[in-house]
Structures are given as C-alpha cells and as structure tokens.
C-alpha positions as CSV (number, residue, x, y, z in Angstrom):
1,X,-6.4,16.7,11.5
2,X,-6.2,16.5,7.2
3,X,-8.9,14.7,5.2
4,X,-7.9,12.4,2.3
5,X,-10.4,12.0,-0.7
6,X,-10.2,8.3,-1.6
7,X,-12.3,6.6,-5.1
8,X,-13.1,3.3,-4.1
9,X,-13.5,0.4,-6.7
10,X,-17.2,1.1,-6.6
11,X,-16.2,4.6,-7.5
12,X,-17.1,6.2,-4.1
13,X,-15.3,9.0,-2.3
14,X,-14.0,7.8,1.0
15,X,-12.4,10.7,3.5
16,X,-9.2,9.3,5.6
17,X,-7.6,10.9,8.5
18,X,-4.2,11.9,8.6
19,X,-2.4,10.0,11.6
20,X,-2.5,12.6,14.8
21,X,1.4,13.5,15.3
22,X,0.9,12.3,18.7
23,X,0.0,9.1,17.4
24,X,3.2,8.8,14.9
25,X,5.1,10.2,18.2
26,X,4.0,6.9,20.4
27,X,4.3,4.5,17.7
28,X,8.0,5.7,17.0
29,X,9.5,5.6,20.7
30,X,7.5,1.7,20.7
31,X,9.6,0.5,17.4
32,X,13.0,2.5,18.6
33,X,12.1,0.2,22.2
34,X,11.8,-2.8,20.2
35,X,14.7,-2.1,18.0
36,X,16.7,-1.3,20.8
37,X,15.6,-4.4,23.1
38,X,16.5,-6.7,19.5
39,X,19.8,-4.9,20.3
40,X,21.0,-5.0,24.1
41,X,19.8,-9.2,23.4
42,X,21.8,-9.9,20.4
43,X,25.0,-8.2,22.3
44,X,23.9,-10.5,25.6
45,X,23.7,-13.6,23.1
46,X,27.8,-13.0,21.8
47,X,28.7,-11.9,25.7
48,X,27.4,-15.7,26.4
49,X,29.2,-17.3,24.1
50,X,33.4,-17.5,23.5
51,X,34.1,-16.6,20.9
52,X,36.7,-14.3,19.3
53,X,36.1,-10.0,19.3
54,X,36.9,-10.3,15.5
55,X,34.3,-12.7,15.1
56,X,32.0,-11.3,17.4
57,X,31.5,-8.0,15.6
58,X,31.4,-9.9,12.4
59,X,28.1,-11.5,13.8
60,X,26.7,-8.8,15.5
61,X,26.9,-6.7,12.6
62,X,24.9,-9.5,11.4
63,X,22.6,-10.4,14.0
64,X,21.6,-6.6,14.0
65,X,20.6,-6.3,9.7
66,X,16.9,-6.8,11.3
67,X,17.8,-4.0,13.3
68,X,18.6,-1.8,10.6
69,X,15.9,-2.9,8.6
70,X,13.0,-2.9,11.0
71,X,10.7,-0.5,9.3
72,X,11.7,-1.7,5.7
73,X,11.1,-5.2,6.7
74,X,7.9,-4.4,9.0
75,X,6.2,-2.0,6.9
76,X,7.0,-3.9,3.8
77,X,5.6,-7.3,5.5
78,X,2.1,-6.1,7.6
79,X,1.1,-3.7,4.7
80,X,2.4,-0.5,5.9
81,X,2.4,-0.6,9.3
82,X,4.8,-1.3,11.9
83,X,5.2,-2.7,15.4
84,X,4.2,0.5,17.1
85,X,1.8,1.7,13.9
86,X,0.0,-1.5,14.3
87,X,-0.2,-0.7,18.0
88,X,-1.3,3.1,17.5
89,X,-3.5,2.0,14.9
90,X,-2.1,4.3,11.6
91,X,-0.9,3.1,8.7
92,X,1.1,4.0,5.3
93,X,-0.5,4.2,2.5
94,X,-0.1,6.2,-1.2
95,X,-2.2,9.8,-1.0
96,X,-4.9,7.8,-3.5
97,X,-5.6,5.6,-0.4
98,X,-3.7,2.7,-2.2
99,X,-1.3,0.0,-0.9
100,X,2.7,1.7,-1.4
101,X,5.3,-0.2,-3.3
102,X,7.8,-1.8,-2.6
103,X,10.3,1.1,-4.0
104,X,7.9,3.2,-1.7
105,X,9.1,1.8,1.4
106,X,12.8,1.9,0.4
107,X,12.2,5.7,-0.2
108,X,10.8,6.2,3.2
109,X,13.5,3.9,4.9
110,X,16.5,5.6,3.1
111,X,15.3,9.2,3.7
112,X,14.2,8.1,7.4
113,X,17.8,8.5,8.3
114,X,17.4,12.8,7.2
115,X,14.0,12.7,8.4
116,X,14.6,11.1,11.8
117,X,17.9,9.5,12.8
118,X,20.0,13.3,12.1
119,X,17.8,15.5,13.1
120,X,16.5,13.3,16.0
121,X,13.4,13.6,14.5
122,X,13.0,17.3,13.9
123,X,13.1,17.3,10.5
124,X,10.2,14.8,10.3
125,X,7.9,16.9,12.8
126,X,8.6,20.2,11.1
127,X,7.2,19.0,7.5
128,X,4.6,17.5,9.1
129,X,3.3,20.1,10.3
130,X,4.4,22.3,7.5
131,X,3.4,20.2,4.9
132,X,-0.5,19.8,6.8
133,X,-1.0,16.4,5.3
134,X,1.2,13.9,7.5
135,X,3.7,13.8,5.2
136,X,7.9,14.2,6.0
137,X,10.1,14.3,3.7
138,X,10.3,10.8,2.8
139,X,6.6,10.7,2.7
140,X,7.2,13.4,-0.2
141,X,9.1,11.5,-1.8
142,X,7.7,8.5,-1.9
143,X,4.1,10.4,-2.6
144,X,3.0,8.7,0.6
145,X,1.0,9.4,4.2
146,X,-0.2,8.2,7.3
147,X,-3.4,7.8,7.9
148,X,-5.3,7.0,11.0
149,X,-7.4,3.9,10.8
150,X,-9.3,4.7,14.4
151,X,-12.6,5.2,14.1
152,X,-14.6,7.8,16.1
153,X,-18.5,6.4,16.1
154,X,-21.5,8.2,17.0
155,X,-25.1,7.4,16.9
156,X,-26.2,9.3,14.7
157,X,-23.0,8.5,12.5
158,X,-24.1,4.6,12.6
159,X,-25.8,3.0,9.1
160,X,-28.8,1.9,11.7
161,X,-32.2,2.7,10.5
162,X,-35.3,1.5,12.2
163,X,-37.5,0.4,9.7
164,X,-40.9,-0.8,10.0
165,X,-42.0,-4.7,10.5
166,X,-43.2,-4.6,7.1
167,X,-41.0,-3.1,4.9
168,X,-40.2,-4.4,1.9
169,X,-37.0,-3.4,0.0
170,X,-36.8,-2.4,-3.6
171,X,-33.7,-2.3,-4.9
172,X,-31.7,-5.9,-3.8
173,X,-28.6,-4.4,-6.5
174,X,-27.8,-2.0,-3.2
175,X,-26.0,-4.8,-1.6
176,X,-23.2,-4.4,-4.1
177,X,-22.0,-1.2,-1.6
178,X,-20.0,-2.7,1.6
179,X,-20.2,-1.2,4.3
180,X,-18.2,1.6,4.5
181,X,-19.2,3.0,1.1
182,X,-22.4,2.8,2.0
183,X,-21.6,4.8,5.8
184,X,-20.2,7.6,3.1
185,X,-23.1,7.7,1.1
186,X,-25.3,8.5,4.4
187,X,-23.7,10.8,5.5
188,X,-23.6,13.2,2.6
189,X,-27.4,12.0,2.3
190,X,-28.1,13.4,5.8
191,X,-25.5,16.5,5.8
192,X,-26.9,17.6,2.2
193,X,-30.9,17.1,3.2
194,X,-30.3,19.2,6.1
195,X,-28.7,21.6,4.2
196,X,-31.1,21.3,1.3
197,X,-28.6,20.8,-1.2
198,X,-30.1,19.4,-4.1
199,X,-26.5,18.5,-6.5
200,X,-25.4,16.7,-4.1
201,X,-28.3,14.3,-3.6
202,X,-28.5,14.2,-7.9
203,X,-25.1,13.4,-7.7
204,X,-25.6,10.4,-5.4
205,X,-28.5,9.0,-7.2
206,X,-27.1,9.1,-10.6
207,X,-23.8,7.8,-8.9
208,X,-25.5,5.1,-7.4
209,X,-27.5,4.2,-10.7
210,X,-23.9,4.4,-12.6
211,X,-23.1,1.7,-9.6
212,X,-25.4,-0.9,-9.5
213,X,-28.0,-0.4,-13.3
214,X,-30.8,0.6,-10.9
215,X,-33.5,1.9,-13.0
216,X,-35.8,4.6,-11.5
217,X,-38.6,7.0,-12.2
218,X,-38.2,7.5,-8.2
219,X,-37.0,11.5,-7.2
220,X,-33.5,11.3,-6.2
221,X,-34.1,12.3,-2.6
222,X,-36.3,9.5,-2.8
223,X,-34.2,7.5,-4.4
224,X,-31.2,7.5,-2.4
225,X,-33.3,7.3,1.4
226,X,-34.8,4.1,-0.3
227,X,-31.3,2.5,-1.3
228,X,-30.4,3.1,2.3
229,X,-32.9,1.4,4.7
230,X,-32.7,-0.9,1.5
231,X,-29.1,-1.8,2.2
232,X,-30.3,-2.0,6.2
233,X,-32.9,-4.2,5.6
234,X,-30.7,-6.6,3.5
235,X,-27.0,-6.2,5.7
236,X,-29.7,-6.3,9.1
237,X,-31.5,-9.9,7.7
238,X,-28.4,-11.5,6.2
C-alpha cells in the first residue's frame, strides 16, 4: 500500500496510506447499489402516477439528476466521501493531503465516464495498478488520490508510556501537538533510537523546539524522550 508524506500545520510529516484497490471496489459496488436503488424507486413512483408518457419522460430525467450527479454531490458535501467510501473508511484528498476543491471533484466526476462507465472500471483498475499510488485517470487529472482512514493499532504503536507516580513534566508547551502528530514523533524516535540514527533524532529535536519555542541544553535524544513523556503526562491528566 503506497504511503504519502503529508505535512501538517505544525510542520510534522505524517504518512497516509493509499486506499486498497479492494476497498475502492467494494465502495464502488455499494455506491452502484445506492444509485440503482434510487433509479428503481423513481421508476416505481412514476408508474404509480397517472402521467402521460411525454411528461413522464421529462419528470424521469429531472428525478434522476441526483443519480447522475451522485459522486459529485456526495464527495463535495461529505468532504471527499460517497456513501460507499464512508462505509469503507476511504476518502478523496489532494496529493498533499489537503481538501480537494470543487473543480477537483468535477474533473474526477467527468473523467469517471472514461475510467469507469465506458470501460466497466477496467481503465481505473489498470491505472491504479500501474501508477501504484491510488490514482485513476480522474485522480491524475485532478491531482487527487484516495486514502484509507483505517488505523491498525498495535500496543507498541500507542502513545501511552508508563510514567512513575511522582513524574513531573518539564515542558507544558508540548500540548500544542495533536495526538496524531505526537504519534508520528514517537514512531520516528523509537525507530531512530533502535537504529542509532542520531541525525533523525536531531532533526526531530530541532523541529520540536521550533514549533514549541522550547530552549533547553538537554541532548536531543533525552529531549525528545522527555517531550513524549510530558505529552503523555498532560494528555492522561487532562
């Protein structure tokens, strides 16, 4: 699963996973079911009314506009998600992780004709497999991709750290970070510490100081470790 590096407002880099092709296909099937169900209901409604054929055709076209605009409407109103995408916990985002613009959704919607409708999804699947970063033709043109919001959590990956009962924090400024950002810091720190990669730890230390405006003479490895512990202290006692 392809990972994307996304920089947050605090200048902390977070990795996002491209949505699995299987999840996108299941989401597509769910959305197709929703659209077909809506069309069938509109037909049943028209048949139940005593309307002339010419008028019925015009009403049918109007009633089914939501079905035609389904992806455009839902992805715009639900921040990059259709009903199927929401159920599968996947979302359309820009390649930098930001929210797509309305024009991005329009481009994806128009090119869906080529990607999915005319080729029965063949072009979309082939493009996603070849590109390897979760992009179909519509995504390439719109500068978007589809990410997975599913989180695989393991005990060793959690933020929690055992702190002594008499632990006293040193840097209240660490509360400026969000859980996700601190999780990334912890992951990078733990991996770098195991590998003895001092440069990464130094970079983490400098970036944390820049964001929090903390001034300290602690060694980078001790400073980052203390920042993680302090964050645990404050979040556990809020």
